[in-house]
N, C-alpha and C positions, 0 to 999 in steps of 0.2 A: 603551073594549076590557076584556071580561070579564077580570077577577082568574084566576092561574094554581090550578086545582085540584088537590089531594094526593089521589093515589091509587093503589093497591098495583100493582106489575108483574104479577099473579096477576091484575088486573081488566082490565085493557089488552092482553092478552098470551096466546098457548096456547103450548106447549112441547112440545119431542120431544130425541131422541137417536138413537144410532146402535150399532152393533159393527162388528167386523171380520169378514167372511164368510172359512172355512176358507183359510187360506195353503195347506197341501198340496196344496189341489183348484186346478188351473191351471184348470180351465172358470172360475173364481172372477175371472180376472184379462188372462188372455191376450187378447188384441184387445179389452180392454175402452173403453166408449168413455161411461160412465155417467160423469160426478163423484164424488169421493168424499175428502172432505173430513178432513184429518187436523191436530196440533194442526202441523206443519211447512208447513200453509198457507197459515195465519192469518197473512199477514206487512206486508198491506194494509190499507187499510179496505173495499177492495172487491174480489171471488172471481170468478175468471170461468173460472178453470183449476185442476188441481189435479197434484198431482208423480203421483200412481195415479189409475188409469181401471179399475173394476170389471164385467165382464159386466153382461146381463140376469140370467144366474143369482144372481150374486154380489148383486146389488141386490133381488133377488125377495124375500129378509126382511126388510128395509130400505126406510123411506120415503124419499120422494122429495119433498123441500123444496121449494116453487117461489120462483122469483126472487124478491126480496125478503126474503124471510127473514133474520136475523140468525143468525150462528156465534159462541161463545164458547167460548173455550178455557177448560176446568175441570179437567182433571190434565196435568200437564207444569211439567219445569224451569223453561221458560219464567216459569212464575206467581213466582218469584222478584222477576223486575224488572219485570213487563208484565202487562195480563188483555187477552189479543188478541182483541177482536170486530169481525168483517165483515159485510156487506153480501151477499149472493149473489147474483150479478149472471146465473145460470144457475141450473136446476135440479139438485139435486145430491142426494147421501147423506152423511152425516155416520160416522164412528166412535164407539168409546164414551168418547174424551178431550173432545168436542164436545158441548155444548148449543146445542139451535136454540131462539130467540123468533121467534115468531109473532105480530108487531103485528096486532092485531084494531081495529075499531070505529074509534073518534078516535082511536089510535094511529096517529100515523104514521112509518112504519120509518127513514126519513133521520133524523128530528129524536132518536127512538131509540137511533142509531146514535153520532150526536152527542154525546149527552147519555153513554154510554159511555164512547167517545174521551176525553172533559173531565173525567170524573170518574174514568179509572181509577185512578190513585195510589189515592185513598180509598175506592174498592170494594174495591180488592185489600188494602189493611190490615184495612177491618173485615168480608171475607168470606174473607180467606183460611185456611187451617186451618196449624195450626202442629203441629210432633210427628207428621208422618206420612211415610209415605219418599219419598212420590211426594207435588211440591208441588199442591195443588187450593184449589179454591174451595167454600163451599156453598152449592150452587145452591141448594137447597130454602131458605136466607134470603136468597138474591137475588131470585126467585120474591115472595117477601113483603116485600121494600125498599118503601119508599114514593119517589115521584115526585112532584113538584112541575110539573102540565103545562098549559101554553097552552094556548086554541084549537087545534082542527084547522086554522085559515087559518095561525095564527100557527107553527105546528110546521111546517107546511106550508113556511112562508117562510124559516126557520130551517134547515131538513134539504134546502131547495136552494140557500140561499147555500153553504154548505159542503162541499155536493157541486160546485158551480161552483167554489169556490176548489182542492179536493181535485185538478178536473181541472185548473187551470193550474197547480196547482203542479208535478202530474205532466208535465205540457206543458212545463214551462221548465226541469225537471228533463231531459226526454228531448233539448230542442234543448243543452243545456250538455255532455250527453255526445256528443251526435252534433257538435257543432263540438271538443271533446276530441281527436276522433280524427285 
């Protein structure tokens, strides 16, 4: 098997972000169906719903990111404890506190998600900003960080393994809750 290769995140992914459509305009939110990710939504490894949905009018100035994109909370009080990252399971827009990572080419999104999950504390220590009014991370430095990447085949195998494990854990948690009733 080939050796793991050292690459900058910016060499294997592209990036994006978003903002908040004006809240004073109800046409941006009423009866909306476009998923709009905020920091309060990034509570699990995979996202297929959001607390707030926006209308097509509200989403017009935003980018609709495809399923498989990774979202990272970069500004929120939660960053005192953890660096939330999740994979979008449905196309979504994001607000200004979220950065989007779109794996490209030989970079498997499932593997990259597991990388962020497994290195959560170290990344927060290394890239967290101190002395700011709201906790945040230096996303510019995250984009330039070095990754040791296995081959694409290995990335897919690692990503698939952990995705199946996450599904199994979720299934057992649901069973436990159902039997507890």
